[in-house]
N, C-alpha and C positions, 0 to 999 in steps of 0.2 A: 603219555602225551599231555601237553599242557591243557588241552581242552577236555580231558577226561573229567567227568563230574565226580568220580570215585577213584581214588588211587589205591593200588594194592602193592604192598612191599613185604617180601620175606626177610625176616631178621632171625637167622638161626632157627630155633624151634617155634618161632612166633610169626604170625601174619598181622601186619598193621594195615588197617583199612581206614582211609582218610576221606571224609566228605569234603569235596574240593570245589566249592562255589563261594569262595571267601568274599567276593564283592557283594553278595546277597546274604551274608552270614550263614552260608550253607543251607539256605532254605531249600526244601526238597521239592523238586519238580518230578513229573512222571518219569523223565529220562534218568534222573538221579536215582530214583527208587529202583528202576530196572537195573542200573549198574550196581547198586548196593546189593541187590539179590544175587547178581552174578559173582560179586566178590565173596559173599557169604558162602555160596556153593563151591567156589574155588578153594576156600579155606577148609571146608568140610571134606573135600575130596583128596586133599593133600595129607597123606599119612605122616609126613614129617612135621606137620604143624601141630603143636600141643596147646597153644594159647592164641587167642585172637583178640587184638586190640582195635577198638573203634574210636576215632577221634575226628576233630574238625580242623580244617585249614583256616588260617587268618585269625580274626578277632573273636571267634565264637565256636562253640561245638556245633550247634544247629539251632536256628530260630524257628523251626517247625516247617510246616508245608508252605509252599509258595502261594501266598494269598493273591498275588496278582494273576497267577495262572488260574486259580480257583474262581476269582471274580470274573474272569473272562467268559466263564460258562454262562450262557443265557438260560436261566430258569430250567435247569435239568430236572428230570422227574425223580421221584424217590427211588425208582428202580435204577436209574442211571447213577444216582448218588451211591446207592448200595454197591454197585459194581466197582465204582471208583474207590470207595472207602475200603472195600474188601481187599483190593489190591494192596493198599497201604498196610492194612492189618496183617495180611499174609506175609509181607516182608519183615515186619516187626516180629511176628511170631516165628518166622524162620530163624531169626537171630536168637530169640528166646530158646528155640528148640535145637539150636546147634549142639552137636554132641560134645564139643570141646569147650573148656572154660573161656569166658569172654570178659574183657575189661573195658569199661568206658573211661576214656581219658578226657575229662571235661574241663573246658575253660570258657570264660565269658558266658554268653547267653546259652541256655539249654531249655528251650521252651516247646510246649505243645507236642507235635509229633517228634521233635528232636528229643524232648524229655522222655517220650515213650521208647525211643530207640535206646537211650541210655539206661532206662529201667529194665529193658529186655536183657541187658548184660548181667553177668553173674556178680561182678564187682564194679565199683566205681571209685576212681581216684579223681579228685577235682582240685582246681586251683582256688585260692582264697578270693578271687574275683568272680567266681562262678555264681550264676543266678538261675533258679529253676522255677517253673510254673506252667500253668495251662490257661493263659490269658484269653484264649479264644472264646471262653464262655461269655466274655464281655461284649461280644458283637453277635451272639446268636448261634454259635457253634458249640462244640463240646469235644471231649477227648475222643480220639479215634480208637485207640487200643487201651482198654481199661485194665491196666496192670497195677495202678497206684494202690488200691486197697490191700493188695497182697504184699506190698512192701512197707507202706506207711501206717496201715490200720485204718479203721473207719473214721475216727474223729478227725485225724489230720487230713485224710483224703477229702472229707466233706468240707473242711476249712478251705482247702485250695480250690476245689471244684465249684464251690458255691460263691466264692468271692472273686476268683480270678487273680488273687494275690500271687506274688512271687516270694521266694525265700532265698536267703543268701547261703553261702557255703557253710558257715558255722551252724546254721539251723539245719541244713541238709545232713551234716554230720551228727548233730544231736538227735535228729529224727530217725537216723538209721538209713537214710537214702544213700549217703556217701560212706565209703570205708575209711578214707583218709582225705585230709585237706593239706595242700602243700603250696608254697609260693609258685608263681607262674614259671619261673626259670628252673624249677625242680620237677615239673610234671613228667617230662619224658623220662628222666632218670629214675624217678620213683616207679613209674609203670614198668620200666625195664627191670627193676629190682624185683617187682612182683612176678614178672614173667620168669625170672631166674629161679624164684622160689617154687613155682608151680611146675615148670617144664620137666624137671628130673623125674617126676612121678610117672609111672608107666601109663601110656595113653589109655589102655583098657580100664585102668583104675579110675582115671579122670572121667572117662565116658560113663562108667557105671555109677560113679558117685553123682555126677550131674543128672543122670537119668533118674536116680532115686529121689533127688531133690525136686526135680520137675514133676515126678509122679506125685509127690506129696502136695505140690501146688494144684495139680489136676484134681486130686482127691478133695481138696478144699473148694473146688468149683471154679478154678481160674478160667478154663476154656469156656464153660457155660456163661460166665460173666462177660468174657470178651465177645462171644457171639451175640449175647443179648444187647450189649452196648452198641455193637455194629448195627443191628436192626434199628435201634432207637436213634442212633446218630444219623442214619440215612433218612429216617422220618423227620428229624429236626431240620436237617439241611434242606430237605425237599420241601418242607413247609414254608420256607422263606419268610421268617419273621420280619416285621417292619424294621427292626434294628439291623438284621442281616442284609436286607435289601438296601437300606441307607448306606451301610458300610461298603457293600459291593459297588454301589453307584459312585461313591466317593473315590474308591480305588480306580474305577474306570475313567472318571472325569478329571480328578485332581491328583491321583497317585496315592500310593500306599501310605506315605508319610502323613498326608492330610487326613486320610481315613483313620489312622492310628491316633492322631491328635484329637479328632472328633470323638473317638471312642473313649479316650482317657479323660477328656474334659467332662464327659458325662459323669465320671466318677470323682471329679474334683481333684484329679492328680494327673501327672504325666509319667508314663511308664519309664521306670529306670531313674527318674530324677529324685524322687522322694524315698525310694527304696522299698516301696510296696506296690505291687500291681503288675 
């Protein structure tokens, strides 16, 4: 249906999951998160599916969580924040823990929670116009699911999370975040080629290989890091810093665009215009 926030399509041995809120750059609402989880579960349960592709409709992969929906909450407690964020973390980690190989097909903006969804996938193919980052640190929030150190390493993670900067596709490839960068009109074909290379492998081999790789990340402390970050994120959001309060009030009174402009003016730049931030 056209009003579905997440689309599910079977293509031979693969399932293509599409975040479908293009007018809002696929910003994730509570309803979208619920539908994403249902799509992940559907792919897991289908023994004919060998590879799962996650992508976004329209001009972007995903701009993160819906800030207008979050700003509408009036001073939720730390406990309420923890419950809400735990739901977001659970869906991202459900994708990370899917027993089948996953590919993030990324174009345009891939920010905040959207970047975390992409990082939860095993592989990433992106277009040359893709941009990645966690800019939410600039208005008093922080990453919801802390996967970045386990993909990019400590120094590069600290660079992105302490500055709120974004990186382009070439940098994502250089840093090991992306596996390939292709022109926008090649993305779907490139991903389909990767599916064709992976799908002939017996499903049990794919599952055991992925299980071994995930267990290696668990041994390195990934789950503990994710859980600790969830606790701290709930505390940070519940603390309502002056910057967060000002940002949320602007969203409510003047709209998201005005709030983002205020945020970026504080850093002497406009997000997306100068290529950093």
